[in-house]
HTML snippet that shows the backbone in 3Dmol.js (N, CA, C, O; Angstrom):
<script src="https://3Dmol.org/build/3Dmol-min.js"></script>
<div id="view" style="width:600px;height:400px;position:relative"></div>
<script>
const pdb = `
ATOM      1  N   UNK A   1       0.827  -1.210   0.000  1.00  0.00           N
ATOM      2  CA  UNK A   1       0.000   0.000   0.000  1.00  0.00           C
ATOM      3  C   UNK A   1       0.856   1.252   0.000  1.00  0.00           C
ATOM      4  O   UNK A   1       0.425   2.296  -0.489  1.00  0.00           O
ATOM      5  N   UNK A   2       2.066   1.164   0.542  1.00  0.00           N
ATOM      6  CA  UNK A   2       2.935   2.331   0.649  1.00  0.00           C
ATOM      7  C   UNK A   2       3.205   2.971  -0.710  1.00  0.00           C
ATOM      8  O   UNK A   2       3.115   4.189  -0.857  1.00  0.00           O
ATOM      9  N   UNK A   3       3.533   2.148  -1.694  1.00  0.00           N
ATOM     10  CA  UNK A   3       3.820   2.696  -3.022  1.00  0.00           C
ATOM     11  C   UNK A   3       2.567   3.271  -3.666  1.00  0.00           C
ATOM     12  O   UNK A   3       2.648   4.195  -4.475  1.00  0.00           O
ATOM     13  N   UNK A   4       1.408   2.726  -3.309  1.00  0.00           N
ATOM     14  CA  UNK A   4       0.155   3.246  -3.857  1.00  0.00           C
ATOM     15  C   UNK A   4      -0.145   4.645  -3.326  1.00  0.00           C
ATOM     16  O   UNK A   4      -0.712   5.469  -4.043  1.00  0.00           O
ATOM     17  N   UNK A   5       0.223   4.916  -2.092  1.00  0.00           N
ATOM     18  CA  UNK A   5      -0.004   6.256  -1.538  1.00  0.00           C
ATOM     19  C   UNK A   5       0.803   7.299  -2.301  1.00  0.00           C
ATOM     20  O   UNK A   5       0.300   8.382  -2.601  1.00  0.00           O
ATOM     21  N   UNK A   6       2.037   6.979  -2.611  1.00  0.00           N
ATOM     22  CA  UNK A   6       2.856   7.926  -3.368  1.00  0.00           C
ATOM     23  C   UNK A   6       2.268   8.168  -4.752  1.00  0.00           C
ATOM     24  O   UNK A   6       2.237   9.303  -5.228  1.00  0.00           O
ATOM     25  N   UNK A   7       1.802   7.103  -5.398  1.00  0.00           N
ATOM     26  CA  UNK A   7       1.162   7.252  -6.706  1.00  0.00           C
ATOM     27  C   UNK A   7      -0.111   8.089  -6.600  1.00  0.00           C
ATOM     28  O   UNK A   7      -0.387   8.929  -7.456  1.00  0.00           O
ATOM     29  N   UNK A   8      -0.883   7.848  -5.538  1.00  0.00           N
ATOM     30  CA  UNK A   8      -2.124   8.588  -5.324  1.00  0.00           C
ATOM     31  C   UNK A   8      -1.828  10.078  -5.101  1.00  0.00           C
ATOM     32  O   UNK A   8      -2.494  10.941  -5.673  1.00  0.00           O
ATOM     33  N   UNK A   9      -0.841  10.364  -4.279  1.00  0.00           N
ATOM     34  CA  UNK A   9      -0.464  11.758  -4.010  1.00  0.00           C
ATOM     35  C   UNK A   9      -0.047  12.445  -5.303  1.00  0.00           C
ATOM     36  O   UNK A   9      -0.458  13.576  -5.564  1.00  0.00           O
ATOM     37  N   UNK A  10       0.759  11.776  -6.108  1.00  0.00           N
ATOM     38  CA  UNK A  10       1.187  12.351  -7.390  1.00  0.00           C
ATOM     39  C   UNK A  10      -0.006  12.609  -8.307  1.00  0.00           C
ATOM     40  O   UNK A  10      -0.100  13.666  -8.932  1.00  0.00           O
ATOM     41  N   UNK A  11      -0.920  11.635  -8.384  1.00  0.00           N
ATOM     42  CA  UNK A  11      -2.078  11.765  -9.267  1.00  0.00           C
ATOM     43  C   UNK A  11      -2.989  12.910  -8.841  1.00  0.00           C
ATOM     44  O   UNK A  11      -3.448  13.687  -9.678  1.00  0.00           O
ATOM     45  N   UNK A  12      -3.249  13.014  -7.542  1.00  0.00           N
ATOM     46  CA  UNK A  12      -4.133  14.080  -7.058  1.00  0.00           C
ATOM     47  C   UNK A  12      -3.493  15.450  -7.242  1.00  0.00           C
ATOM     48  O   UNK A  12      -4.157  16.397  -7.664  1.00  0.00           O
ATOM     49  N   UNK A  13      -2.217  15.556  -6.930  1.00  0.00           N
ATOM     50  CA  UNK A  13      -1.524  16.833  -7.116  1.00  0.00           C
ATOM     51  C   UNK A  13      -1.566  17.247  -8.578  1.00  0.00           C
ATOM     52  O   UNK A  13      -1.779  18.418  -8.893  1.00  0.00           O
ATOM     53  N   UNK A  14      -1.363  16.287  -9.467  1.00  0.00           N
ATOM     54  CA  UNK A  14      -1.410  16.579 -10.898  1.00  0.00           C
ATOM     55  C   UNK A  14      -2.823  16.969 -11.333  1.00  0.00           C
ATOM     56  O   UNK A  14      -3.002  17.948 -12.058  1.00  0.00           O
ATOM     57  N   UNK A  15      -3.816  16.212 -10.897  1.00  0.00           N
ATOM     58  CA  UNK A  15      -5.200  16.491 -11.293  1.00  0.00           C
ATOM     59  C   UNK A  15      -5.671  17.859 -10.814  1.00  0.00           C
ATOM     60  O   UNK A  15      -6.458  18.526 -11.485  1.00  0.00           O
ATOM     61  N   UNK A  16      -5.179  18.266  -9.646  1.00  0.00           N
ATOM     62  CA  UNK A  16      -5.595  19.556  -9.091  1.00  0.00           C
ATOM     63  C   UNK A  16      -4.634  20.680  -9.459  1.00  0.00           C
ATOM     64  O   UNK A  16      -4.818  21.821  -9.037  1.00  0.00           O
ATOM     65  N   UNK A  17      -3.612  20.359 -10.244  1.00  0.00           N
ATOM     66  CA  UNK A  17      -2.595  21.328 -10.662  1.00  0.00           C
ATOM     67  C   UNK A  17      -1.959  22.011  -9.454  1.00  0.00           C
ATOM     68  O   UNK A  17      -1.709  23.217  -9.461  1.00  0.00           O
ATOM     69  N   UNK A  18      -1.702  21.204  -8.408  1.00  0.00           N
ATOM     70  CA  UNK A  18      -1.068  21.729  -7.200  1.00  0.00           C
ATOM     71  C   UNK A  18       0.426  21.436  -7.229  1.00  0.00           C
ATOM     72  O   UNK A  18       0.835  20.298  -7.458  1.00  0.00           O
ATOM     73  N   UNK A  19       1.235  22.456  -7.000  1.00  0.00           N
ATOM     74  CA  UNK A  19       2.666  22.177  -6.903  1.00  0.00           C
ATOM     75  C   UNK A  19       2.938  21.398  -5.617  1.00  0.00           C
ATOM     76  O   UNK A  19       2.399  21.733  -4.562  1.00  0.00           O
ATOM     77  N   UNK A  20       3.759  20.375  -5.699  1.00  0.00           N
ATOM     78  CA  UNK A  20       4.066  19.565  -4.530  1.00  0.00           C
ATOM     79  C   UNK A  20       5.575  19.462  -4.394  1.00  0.00           C
ATOM     80  O   UNK A  20       6.222  18.670  -5.079  1.00  0.00           O
ATOM     81  N   UNK A  21       6.124  20.268  -3.507  1.00  0.00           N
ATOM     82  CA  UNK A  21       7.561  20.253  -3.278  1.00  0.00           C
ATOM     83  C   UNK A  21       7.946  18.973  -2.551  1.00  0.00           C
ATOM     84  O   UNK A  21       7.171  18.437  -1.759  1.00  0.00           O
ATOM     85  N   UNK A  22       9.139  18.495  -2.826  1.00  0.00           N
ATOM     86  CA  UNK A  22       9.614  17.262  -2.198  1.00  0.00           C
ATOM     87  C   UNK A  22       9.605  17.359  -0.676  1.00  0.00           C
ATOM     88  O   UNK A  22       9.376  16.358   0.003  1.00  0.00           O
ATOM     89  N   UNK A  23       9.849  18.531  -0.138  1.00  0.00           N
ATOM     90  CA  UNK A  23       9.867  18.720   1.321  1.00  0.00           C
ATOM     91  C   UNK A  23       8.488  18.501   1.937  1.00  0.00           C
ATOM     92  O   UNK A  23       8.389  18.162   3.116  1.00  0.00           O
ATOM     93  N   UNK A  24       7.427  18.688   1.161  1.00  0.00           N
ATOM     94  CA  UNK A  24       6.062  18.541   1.678  1.00  0.00           C
ATOM     95  C   UNK A  24       5.591  17.091   1.666  1.00  0.00           C
ATOM     96  O   UNK A  24       4.678  16.730   2.409  1.00  0.00           O
ATOM     97  N   UNK A  25       6.204  16.261   0.832  1.00  0.00           N
ATOM     98  CA  UNK A  25       5.745  14.885   0.655  1.00  0.00           C
ATOM     99  C   UNK A  25       5.563  14.098   1.951  1.00  0.00           C
ATOM    100  O   UNK A  25       4.518  13.472   2.125  1.00  0.00           O
ATOM    101  N   UNK A  26       6.527  14.100   2.861  1.00  0.00           N
ATOM    102  CA  UNK A  26       6.340  13.322   4.099  1.00  0.00           C
ATOM    103  C   UNK A  26       5.133  13.791   4.923  1.00  0.00           C
ATOM    104  O   UNK A  26       4.445  12.976   5.538  1.00  0.00           O
ATOM    105  N   UNK A  27       4.884  15.080   4.931  1.00  0.00           N
ATOM    106  CA  UNK A  27       3.757  15.620   5.698  1.00  0.00           C
ATOM    107  C   UNK A  27       2.433  15.267   5.032  1.00  0.00           C
ATOM    108  O   UNK A  27       1.476  14.887   5.708  1.00  0.00           O
ATOM    109  N   UNK A  28       2.377  15.390   3.722  1.00  0.00           N
ATOM    110  CA  UNK A  28       1.160  15.031   2.980  1.00  0.00           C
ATOM    111  C   UNK A  28       0.870  13.548   3.171  1.00  0.00           C
ATOM    112  O   UNK A  28      -0.272  13.154   3.410  1.00  0.00           O
ATOM    113  N   UNK A  29       1.910  12.734   3.065  1.00  0.00           N
ATOM    114  CA  UNK A  29       1.750  11.289   3.218  1.00  0.00           C
ATOM    115  C   UNK A  29       1.290  10.933   4.633  1.00  0.00           C
ATOM    116  O   UNK A  29       0.406  10.093   4.800  1.00  0.00           O
ATOM    117  N   UNK A  30       1.884  11.566   5.656  1.00  0.00           N
ATOM    118  CA  UNK A  30       1.495  11.295   7.044  1.00  0.00           C
ATOM    119  C   UNK A  30       0.037  11.671   7.278  1.00  0.00           C
ATOM    120  O   UNK A  30      -0.694  10.937   7.943  1.00  0.00           O
ATOM    121  N   UNK A  31      -0.390  12.808   6.736  1.00  0.00           N
ATOM    122  CA  UNK A  31      -1.778  13.233   6.881  1.00  0.00           C
ATOM    123  C   UNK A  31      -2.722  12.251   6.210  1.00  0.00           C
ATOM    124  O   UNK A  31      -3.773  11.927   6.761  1.00  0.00           O
ATOM    125  N   UNK A  32      -2.362  11.780   5.039  1.00  0.00           N
ATOM    126  CA  UNK A  32      -3.183  10.823   4.316  1.00  0.00           C
ATOM    127  C   UNK A  32      -3.261   9.495   5.063  1.00  0.00           C
ATOM    128  O   UNK A  32      -4.325   8.878   5.119  1.00  0.00           O
ATOM    129  N   UNK A  33      -2.148   9.051   5.633  1.00  0.00           N
ATOM    130  CA  UNK A  33      -2.146   7.800   6.395  1.00  0.00           C
ATOM    131  C   UNK A  33      -3.071   7.885   7.608  1.00  0.00           C
ATOM    132  O   UNK A  33      -3.799   6.937   7.902  1.00  0.00           O
ATOM    133  N   UNK A  34      -3.045   9.023   8.315  1.00  0.00           N
ATOM    134  CA  UNK A  34      -3.925   9.209   9.472  1.00  0.00           C
ATOM    135  C   UNK A  34      -5.380   9.257   9.026  1.00  0.00           C
ATOM    136  O   UNK A  34      -6.242   8.640   9.652  1.00  0.00           O
ATOM    137  N   UNK A  35      -5.659   9.980   7.955  1.00  0.00           N
ATOM    138  CA  UNK A  35      -7.031  10.072   7.447  1.00  0.00           C
ATOM    139  C   UNK A  35      -7.564   8.706   7.046  1.00  0.00           C
ATOM    140  O   UNK A  35      -8.717   8.381   7.327  1.00  0.00           O
ATOM    141  N   UNK A  36      -6.730   7.905   6.390  1.00  0.00           N
ATOM    142  CA  UNK A  36      -7.160   6.565   5.984  1.00  0.00           C
ATOM    143  C   UNK A  36      -7.360   5.647   7.194  1.00  0.00           C
ATOM    144  O   UNK A  36      -8.276   4.825   7.202  1.00  0.00           O
ATOM    145  N   UNK A  37      -6.515   5.781   8.205  1.00  0.00           N
ATOM    146  CA  UNK A  37      -6.669   4.971   9.421  1.00  0.00           C
ATOM    147  C   UNK A  37      -7.982   5.310  10.124  1.00  0.00           C
ATOM    148  O   UNK A  37      -8.687   4.414  10.587  1.00  0.00           O
ATOM    149  N   UNK A  38      -8.310   6.598  10.206  1.00  0.00           N
ATOM    150  CA  UNK A  38      -9.574   7.005  10.842  1.00  0.00           C
ATOM    151  C   UNK A  38     -10.775   6.562  10.015  1.00  0.00           C
ATOM    152  O   UNK A  38     -11.786   6.129  10.569  1.00  0.00           O
ATOM    153  N   UNK A  39     -10.671   6.668   8.703  1.00  0.00           N
ATOM    154  CA  UNK A  39     -11.764   6.225   7.839  1.00  0.00           C
ATOM    155  C   UNK A  39     -11.993   4.726   7.995  1.00  0.00           C
ATOM    156  O   UNK A  39     -13.134   4.266   7.970  1.00  0.00           O
ATOM    157  N   UNK A  40     -10.912   3.961   8.156  1.00  0.00           N
ATOM    158  CA  UNK A  40     -11.040   2.514   8.333  1.00  0.00           C
ATOM    159  C   UNK A  40     -11.788   2.202   9.627  1.00  0.00           C
ATOM    160  O   UNK A  40     -12.605   1.282   9.665  1.00  0.00           O
ATOM    161  N   UNK A  41     -11.512   2.963  10.688  1.00  0.00           N
ATOM    162  CA  UNK A  41     -12.217   2.757  11.957  1.00  0.00           C
ATOM    163  C   UNK A  41     -13.721   2.994  11.795  1.00  0.00           C
ATOM    164  O   UNK A  41     -14.534   2.219  12.299  1.00  0.00           O
ATOM    165  N   UNK A  42     -14.078   4.049  11.102  1.00  0.00           N
ATOM    166  CA  UNK A  42     -15.494   4.349  10.885  1.00  0.00           C
ATOM    167  C   UNK A  42     -16.132   3.265  10.024  1.00  0.00           C
ATOM    168  O   UNK A  42     -17.241   2.811  10.306  1.00  0.00           O
ATOM    169  N   UNK A  43     -15.428   2.855   8.978  1.00  0.00           N
ATOM    170  CA  UNK A  43     -15.967   1.851   8.066  1.00  0.00           C
ATOM    171  C   UNK A  43     -16.163   0.496   8.748  1.00  0.00           C
ATOM    172  O   UNK A  43     -17.095  -0.235   8.414  1.00  0.00           O
ATOM    173  N   UNK A  44     -15.299   0.163   9.690  1.00  0.00           N
ATOM    174  CA  UNK A  44     -15.375  -1.134  10.353  1.00  0.00           C
ATOM    175  C   UNK A  44     -16.316  -1.147  11.556  1.00  0.00           C
ATOM    176  O   UNK A  44     -16.544  -2.203  12.145  1.00  0.00           O
ATOM    177  N   UNK A  45     -16.865   0.008  11.927  1.00  0.00           N
ATOM    178  CA  UNK A  45     -17.744   0.078  13.089  1.00  0.00           C
ATOM    179  C   UNK A  45     -19.052  -0.644  12.766  1.00  0.00           C
ATOM    180  O   UNK A  45     -19.733  -0.297  11.802  1.00  0.00           O
ATOM    181  N   UNK A  46     -19.400  -1.642  13.568  1.00  0.00           N
ATOM    182  CA  UNK A  46     -20.614  -2.408  13.267  1.00  0.00           C
ATOM    183  C   UNK A  46     -21.885  -1.617  13.599  1.00  0.00           C
ATOM    184  O   UNK A  46     -21.980  -0.985  14.650  1.00  0.00           O
ATOM    185  N   UNK A  47     -22.831  -1.665  12.705  1.00  0.00           N
ATOM    186  CA  UNK A  47     -24.127  -1.037  12.925  1.00  0.00           C
ATOM    187  C   UNK A  47     -25.204  -2.100  12.760  1.00  0.00           C
ATOM    188  O   UNK A  47     -25.096  -2.970  11.896  1.00  0.00           O
ATOM    189  N   UNK A  48     -26.244  -2.031  13.589  1.00  0.00           N
ATOM    190  CA  UNK A  48     -27.345  -2.982  13.415  1.00  0.00           C
ATOM    191  C   UNK A  48     -28.041  -2.764  12.073  1.00  0.00           C
ATOM    192  O   UNK A  48     -28.008  -1.663  11.524  1.00  0.00           O
ATOM    193  N   UNK A  49     -28.663  -3.802  11.554  1.00  0.00           N
ATOM    194  CA  UNK A  49     -29.341  -3.712  10.261  1.00  0.00           C
ATOM    195  C   UNK A  49     -30.498  -2.726  10.262  1.00  0.00           C
ATOM    196  O   UNK A  49     -30.856  -2.197   9.210  1.00  0.00           O
ATOM    197  N   UNK A  50     -31.094  -2.467  11.431  1.00  0.00           N
ATOM    198  CA  UNK A  50     -32.251  -1.573  11.472  1.00  0.00           C
ATOM    199  C   UNK A  50     -31.856  -0.109  11.752  1.00  0.00           C
ATOM    200  O   UNK A  50     -32.723   0.710  12.053  1.00  0.00           O
ATOM    201  N   UNK A  51     -30.589   0.218  11.657  1.00  0.00           N
ATOM    202  CA  UNK A  51     -30.128   1.584  11.881  1.00  0.00           C
ATOM    203  C   UNK A  51     -30.626   2.486  10.769  1.00  0.00           C
ATOM    204  O   UNK A  51     -30.533   2.147   9.589  1.00  0.00           O
ATOM    205  N   UNK A  52     -31.156   3.639  11.154  1.00  0.00           N
ATOM    206  CA  UNK A  52     -31.637   4.611  10.180  1.00  0.00           C
ATOM    207  C   UNK A  52     -30.745   5.836  10.215  1.00  0.00           C
ATOM    208  O   UNK A  52     -30.157   6.160  11.247  1.00  0.00           O
ATOM    209  N   UNK A  53     -30.648   6.505   9.095  1.00  0.00           N
ATOM    210  CA  UNK A  53     -29.836   7.713   9.049  1.00  0.00           C
ATOM    211  C   UNK A  53     -30.491   8.819   9.877  1.00  0.00           C
ATOM    212  O   UNK A  53     -31.701   8.810  10.105  1.00  0.00           O
ATOM    213  N   UNK A  54     -29.680   9.754  10.315  1.00  0.00           N
ATOM    214  CA  UNK A  54     -30.177  10.867  11.115  1.00  0.00           C
ATOM    215  C   UNK A  54     -31.000  11.810  10.246  1.00  0.00           C
ATOM    216  O   UNK A  54     -30.820  11.882   9.030  1.00  0.00           O
ATOM    217  N   UNK A  55     -31.893  12.519  10.889  1.00  0.00           N
ATOM    218  CA  UNK A  55     -32.691  13.510  10.188  1.00  0.00           C
ATOM    219  C   UNK A  55     -31.778  14.639   9.710  1.00  0.00           C
ATOM    220  O   UNK A  55     -30.707  14.864  10.273  1.00  0.00           O
ATOM    221  N   UNK A  56     -32.201  15.325   8.694  1.00  0.00           N
ATOM    222  CA  UNK A  56     -31.423  16.452   8.165  1.00  0.00           C
ATOM    223  C   UNK A  56     -32.013  17.732   8.731  1.00  0.00           C
ATOM    224  O   UNK A  56     -33.211  17.987   8.615  1.00  0.00           O
ATOM    225  N   UNK A  57     -31.157  18.523   9.339  1.00  0.00           N
ATOM    226  CA  UNK A  57     -31.579  19.791   9.911  1.00  0.00           C
ATOM    227  C   UNK A  57     -31.016  20.927   9.070  1.00  0.00           C
ATOM    228  O   UNK A  57     -29.840  20.911   8.709  1.00  0.00           O
ATOM    229  N   UNK A  58     -31.832  21.891   8.766  1.00  0.00           N
ATOM    230  CA  UNK A  58     -31.381  23.047   7.995  1.00  0.00           C
ATOM    231  C   UNK A  58     -31.653  24.302   8.811  1.00  0.00           C
ATOM    232  O   UNK A  58     -32.678  24.413   9.484  1.00  0.00           O
ATOM    233  N   UNK A  59     -30.734  25.228   8.741  1.00  0.00           N
ATOM    234  CA  UNK A  59     -30.894  26.485   9.486  1.00  0.00           C
ATOM    235  C   UNK A  59     -31.615  27.495   8.663  1.00  0.00           C
ATOM    236  O   UNK A  59     -31.844  28.615   9.121  1.00  0.00           O
TER     237      UNK A  59
END
`;
const viewer = $3Dmol.createViewer("view");
viewer.addModel(pdb, "pdb");
viewer.setStyle({}, {cartoon: {color: "spectrum"}});
viewer.zoomTo();
viewer.render();
</script>
């Protein structure tokens, strides 16, 4: 997965036309790793089959 993150970072930076200096790479990668770890926790959280989504509130 490590090599895929670098490819993903390159692809997103290119798609968004964002300059990505080599000095920023470790920080971008660390942020992405934390975000993916947190997303995995949410995705793996078990919910009962009868769970309904929350109501939508508008101000």
